[in-house]
DODODREN-431925 format. One line per 8 residues: number of its first residue (from 1); their letters; for each residue x, y, z of N, C-alpha, C, CB. Coordinates in steps of 0.02 Angstrom, whole numbers. Glycine has a CB too. Example, Ala and Ser with C-alpha at 12.3 -4.5 7.8 and 13.67 -1.06 7.14 Angstrom:
BEGIN
1> as> 660 -284 390 615 -225 390 660 -165 390 565 -224 452  642 -112 354 684 -53 357 645 2 394 704 -30 286
This chain:
BEGIN
1> maraaege> -456 1622 1650 -527 1632 1660 -559 1568 1688 -561 1652 1594  -537 1510 1664 -565 1448 1688 -550 1439 1762 -537 1388 1648  -489 1456 1782 -471 1450 1853 -513 1499 1896 -395 1464 1864  -522 1559 1870 -562 1609 1906 -634 1585 1912 -560 1677 1870  -660 1553 1859 -729 1528 1861 -737 1473 1914 -749 1501 1793  -683 1439 1928 -684 1387 1980 -675 1415 2050 -631 1334 1967  -667 1482 2054 -659 1515 2119 -588 1522 2142 -697 1478 2170  -540 1504 2099 -470 1509 2117 -446 1581 2107 -427 1460 2073
9> pvdpseal> -411 1610 2156 -386 1678 2147 -334 1680 2090 -354 1705 2213  -341 1727 2046 -294 1735 1990 -280 1809 1980 -322 1703 1925  -222 1823 1953 -205 1891 1933 -209 1894 1857 -134 1912 1959  -255 1935 1830 -261 1938 1758 -199 1971 1727 -324 1976 1737  -185 1951 1665 -131 1984 1628 -150 2058 1619 -117 1950 1560  -102 2099 1601 -116 2170 1590 -168 2178 1535 -51 2207 1572  -162 2138 1481 -210 2143 1425 -280 2124 1448 -188 2098 1367  -286 2069 1485 -352 2048 1508 -381 2098 1557 -348 1979 1541
17> agqlefll> -340 2124 1602 -363 2174 1650 -391 2235 1613 -306 2195 1698  -356 2256 1560 -380 2313 1521 -446 2299 1486 -328 2332 1470  -452 2238 1459 -515 2220 1426 -572 2216 1476 -508 2152 1389  -560 2188 1533 -612 2184 1584 -632 2254 1608 -589 2142 1643  -583 2298 1616 -598 2366 1637 -642 2400 1584 -533 2407 1647  -625 2390 1521 -665 2420 1467 -736 2392 1468 -633 2407 1399  -743 2325 1473 -809 2294 1472 -852 2316 1530 -802 2219 1471  -821 2324 1588 -860 2338 1648 -869 2412 1662 -827 2306 1707
25> tgagsapa> -825 2455 1635 -830 2526 1651 -833 2571 1589 -771 2547 1692  -815 2546 1530 -814 2587 1470 -751 2629 1465 -873 2633 1470  -701 2616 1507 -638 2654 1505 -606 2648 1436 -589 2629 1559  -582 2704 1410 -549 2704 1344 -597 2687 1288 -492 2655 1343  -658 2712 1290 -709 2690 1245 -715 2727 1179 -774 2693 1278  -668 2771 1163 -674 2809 1100 -683 2764 1039 -613 2854 1090  -639 2713 1028 -651 2669 970 -716 2630 976 -592 2620 962  -732 2608 1036 -794 2570 1044 -855 2615 1033 -797 2539 1115
33> sqmtaiic> -850 2679 1051 -905 2725 1040 -920 2732 965 -890 2794 1071  -868 2734 925 -878 2738 853 -913 2675 828 -810 2747 816  -891 2617 852 -922 2554 832 -994 2551 855 -882 2494 859  -1007 2575 915 -1075 2576 941 -1120 2617 896 -1077 2603 1014  -1096 2675 874 -1136 2717 829 -1152 2681 764 -1100 2782 815  -1105 2644 738 -1116 2606 676 -1166 2550 689 -1050 2578 649  -1155 2512 741 -1199 2455 755 -1270 2478 771 -1171 2413 813  -1277 2528 813 -1343 2551 833 -1380 2585 774 -1338 2600 892
41> gdvaerrg> -1342 2613 728 -1372 2645 670 -1391 2597 615 -1327 2696 644  -1364 2535 617 -1376 2487 564 -1438 2444 575 -1317 2442 556  -1447 2419 636 -1499 2370 649 -1536 2389 713 -1470 2298 655  -1602 2383 712 -1641 2398 772 -1624 2347 827 -1717 2396 756  -1615 2372 887 -1599 2329 944 -1663 2300 973 -1560 2369 998  -1658 2240 1001 -1716 2212 1037 -1732 2261 1094 -1701 2139 1066  -1793 2263 1114 -1814 2312 1164 -1839 2279 1227 -1868 2358 1136  -1825 2310 1283 -1851 2287 1346 -1800 2248 1386 -1912 2246 1336
49> vgnywrav> -1796 2263 1451 -1748 2231 1495 -1758 2156 1496 -1754 2260 1566  -1819 2132 1491 -1833 2061 1492 -1798 2023 1436 -1906 2048 1489  -1793 2054 1377 -1758 2022 1322 -1684 2011 1338 -1764 2064 1258  -1654 2060 1370 -1583 2053 1388 -1574 2001 1443 -1555 2121 1412  -1620 2001 1491 -1615 1952 1545 -1617 1881 1517 -1672 1963 1596  -1663 1868 1470 -1667 1802 1439 -1602 1786 1401 -1727 1797 1391  -1575 1835 1365 -1513 1823 1328 -1455 1808 1376 -1495 1885 1285  -1453 1842 1433 -1401 1829 1483 -1407 1757 1508 -1406 1879 1541
57> qvsrerfp> -1468 1735 1522 -1478 1667 1549 -1456 1615 1498 -1551 1656 1568  -1473 1625 1434 -1453 1578 1382 -1377 1577 1375 -1485 1596 1314  -1346 1636 1374 -1273 1639 1367 -1238 1611 1429 -1250 1711 1355  -1268 1618 1487 -1239 1591 1549 -1234 1515 1545 -1281 1612 1610  -1284 1483 1514 -1283 1410 1507 -1228 1388 1458 -1351 1385 1483  -1223 1423 1402 -1175 1402 1350 -1104 1425 1365 -1196 1429 1284  -1096 1486 1392 -1031 1516 1404 -1030 1547 1474 -1014 1570 1350  -1023 1506 1526 -1033 1530 1595 -986 1584 1619 -1028 1473 1640
65> vagplagn> -926 1589 1592 -879 1638 1618 -893 1708 1591 -808 1617 1602  -896 1716 1525 -902 1782 1496 -965 1792 1454 -842 1797 1454  -1003 1740 1444 -1064 1744 1403 -1112 1799 1425 -1099 1680 1404  -1126 1806 1489 -1173 1858 1510 -1152 1929 1491 -1182 1855 1584  -1087 1941 1485 -1064 2008 1463 -1088 2021 1391 -988 2013 1467  -1083 1971 1348 -1101 1980 1278 -1176 1986 1268 -1074 1923 1236  -1216 1952 1310 -1288 1953 1301 -1322 2009 1339 -1317 1889 1323  -1285 2049 1375 -1313 2099 1419 -1337 2160 1380 -1262 2120 1470
73> itpcefwd> -1369 2206 1415 -1397 2266 1384 -1342 2307 1351 -1436 2308 1436  -1358 2338 1296 -1309 2379 1259 -1335 2450 1254 -1296 2349 1188  -1292 2497 1234 -1316 2566 1225 -1370 2572 1172 -1258 2611 1206  -1373 2525 1126 -1423 2529 1072 -1494 2527 1099 -1413 2472 1023  -1503 2498 1158 -1569 2497 1189 -1598 2567 1196 -1566 2463 1258  -1554 2617 1204 -1576 2685 1218 -1572 2731 1157 -1535 2713 1274  -1553 2703 1100 -1549 2742 1038 -1616 2738 1002 -1492 2717 993  -1629 2789 960 -1687 2785 916 -1676 2729 866 -1699 2853 879
81> rpaeaptv> -1730 2704 839 -1724 2653 787 -1686 2683 728 -1795 2626 765  -1652 2640 688 -1615 2667 629 -1662 2707 583 -1583 2609 590  -1635 2760 554 -1674 2805 512 -1688 2775 443 -1638 2871 504  -1649 2725 423 -1658 2695 357 -1639 2622 361 -1616 2732 303  -1658 2585 309 -1641 2514 305 -1565 2507 298 -1678 2480 246  -1538 2450 321 -1466 2439 313 -1445 2441 239 -1445 2372 343  -1386 2465 227 -1359 2468 159 -1347 2397 134 -1294 2510 157  -1368 2384 73 -1357 2319 43 -1305 2328 -12 -1424 2289 14
89> ldndvpal> -1250 2291 -5 -1199 2292 -57 -1212 2234 -104 -1127 2288 -26  -1233 2251 -163 -1250 2198 -211 -1205 2201 -273 -1324 2203 -231  -1145 2224 -262 -1098 2228 -316 -1032 2195 -296 -1086 2302 -337  -991 2181 -345 -926 2150 -332 -876 2205 -315 -902 2109 -394  -844 2198 -258 -797 2248 -234 -727 2218 -231 -819 2276 -165  -679 2247 -266 -610 2221 -262 -574 2247 -199 -570 2241 -325  -584 2212 -144 -557 2234 -80 -514 2178 -50 -613 2254 -31  -467 2198 -7 -429 2150 32 -465 2140 98 -354 2173 42
97> lvaatgdp> -494 2082 107 -528 2064 169 -477 2030 214 -590 2017 156  -476 2046 278 -429 2017 325 -468 1986 382 -378 2071 351  -457 1922 395 -496 1888 447 -454 1833 480 -560 1858 418  -471 1820 543 -439 1766 581 -488 1708 588 -415 1791 651  -462 1647 584 -506 1588 590 -538 1582 658 -467 1526 574  -508 1611 710 -535 1606 777 -560 1672 804 -484 1578 823  -577 1719 760 -600 1785 782 -661 1778 828 -617 1830 721  -657 1804 890 -713 1797 935 -770 1846 922 -689 1805 1005
105> rtvyasae> -759 1896 880 -811 1947 868 -842 1940 799 -781 2016 876  -803 1920 749 -829 1913 682 -815 1842 659 -797 1965 633  -866 1803 651 -859 1732 634 -824 1726 566 -928 1697 632  -774 1682 562 -735 1675 501 -779 1658 441 -681 1621 510  -831 1618 452 -876 1600 397 -907 1662 365 -931 1553 423  -916 1715 404 -944 1777 376 -894 1809 327 -961 1827 432  -830 1805 343 -779 1831 297 -778 1790 233 -709 1830 330  -786 1724 240 -789 1682 181 -850 1698 139 -789 1607 201
113> dmreqwps> -906 1711 172 -967 1730 135 -957 1795 98 -1027 1736 183  -926 1844 130 -913 1908 97 -867 1898 37 -881 1958 147  -816 1857 45 -770 1842 -10 -808 1812 -69 -714 1794 13  -855 1768 -54 -895 1737 -107 -940 1788 -142 -938 1680 -78  -966 1836 -104 -1008 1887 -133 -968 1937 -175 -1046 1924 -78  -904 1943 -160 -860 1989 -196 -805 1949 -229 -831 2043 -148  -818 1917 -286 -767 1874 -318 -703 1911 -337 -796 1842 -379  -706 1976 -345 -645 2014 -363 -602 2030 -302 -664 2079 -398
121> srlltmdg> -627 2015 -243 -589 2029 -182 -541 1971 -168 -636 2040 -123  -501 1979 -116 -457 1926 -91 -466 1923 -16 -383 1938 -111  -461 1862 11 -467 1852 82 -399 1832 110 -520 1798 98  -372 1876 151 -309 1864 186 -327 1833 254 -266 1930 195  -309 1770 263 -329 1733 323 -272 1726 372 -355 1664 303  -286 1738 435 -239 1723 489 -263 1658 520 -235 1782 543  -228 1604 506 -249 1538 528 -226 1526 600 -220 1483 482  -274 1510 643 -258 1492 711 -258 1549 761 -193 1460 713
129> arqhglyg> -273 1609 739 -274 1666 786 -343 1675 815 -251 1731 752  -346 1686 880 -409 1701 914 -408 1775 930 -419 1657 979  -413 1815 878 -403 1887 883 -450 1922 835 -330 1906 868  -477 1979 856 -520 2018 812 -479 2067 770 -574 2056 853  -442 2111 802 -401 2159 765 -336 2127 745 -388 2222 808  -322 2127 680 -260 2095 656 -210 2146 632 -276 2046 600  -227 2182 580 -179 2228 549 -158 2283 599 -208 2260 485  -94 2287 611 -67 2339 655 -81 2328 729 -95 2404 635
137> eygnacid> -116 2274 747 -132 2261 817 -104 2194 842 -207 2262 827  -110 2142 801 -92 2075 822 -17 2065 826 -123 2024 776  19 2100 783 92 2094 783 118 2038 740 116 2084 853  82 2021 687 103 1969 641 132 2001 578 45 1920 624  196 1991 566 230 2022 509 198 2002 443 304 2004 509  176 1940 436 146 1916 374 83 1957 358 128 1841 380  39 1966 407 -22 2005 396 -4 2078 381 -69 2001 458  37 2107 425 53 2179 417 87 2193 350 99 2201 474
145> ervndylr> 133 2151 329 168 2162 265 121 2156 206 226 2112 258  77 2107 207 30 2098 151 -20 2156 147 -8 2031 157  -45 2179 204 -90 2236 203 -53 2298 181 -123 2247 272  8 2309 206 48 2367 186 61 2366 111 114 2369 224  77 2307 83 87 2302 11 25 2323 -27 106 2230 -9  -33 2300 -4 -96 2319 -37 -108 2394 -31 -155 2280 -5  -97 2422 28 -108 2494 37 -59 2535 -4 -103 2512 111  3 2510 -10 55 2546 -47 43 2544 -122 123 2517 -31
153> tgrlpahd> 21 2486 -148 16 2477 -221 -56 2478 -247 49 2413 -240  -104 2461 -204 -173 2456 -227 -186 2390 -263 -190 2513 -272  -136 2346 -266 -144 2282 -302 -161 2227 -252 -80 2265 -341  -211 2188 -271 -230 2131 -231 -185 2072 -247 -303 2112 -242  -175 2026 -200 -137 1965 -215 -173 1924 -268 -126 1923 -151  -137 1880 -301 -166 1840 -355 -213 1786 -328 -111 1807 -395  -205 1768 -265 -247 1716 -234 -263 1737 -163 -211 1646 -235  -300 1697 -127 -316 1710 -57 -260 1685 -12 -384 1677 -37
161> ptcea> -217 1729 13 -160 1707 53 -179 1689 125 -107 1761 54  -137 1649 156 -147 1630 226 -82 1642 265 -168 1555 231  -89 1670 323 -33 1679 369 -46 1636 430 -23 1755 388  6 1611 461 0 1570 521 5 1615 583 54 1515 523  -33 1598 633 -31 1637 696 35 1624 731 -91 1619 743
């Protein structure tokens, strides 16, 4: 991406080409459509094209290659406002949380905050991965085996385990 930003011709990897196709055309959007419904139903979106234009300009300064994609208009602009306030979880939930330290979509600190709010839970960390989907997607045996153990037995690990990328 850095070479492309400098104007150098590059051939994207198959994975990057697929991601770019999805971002630019919506190809293969069934999973993203589900996520869009959740996101648009949870929080009211800023309104008006001018708001998006300003967000694009700010993101262009900080992240010149791909920032404008993230700050651009979303389908939520065209959805009705959420019908109810977001659900607030104010109880301790014994869940296995799985997060990567370099997740580009969900900041790792948010996973740590959730872990703190749910003391009965455990946080399975993938250290050094710059990946959003881990279980069953990233291809790390440590993550997959620990999640499979939890799903098979329903038992959480005794501590917060870490797997290396």
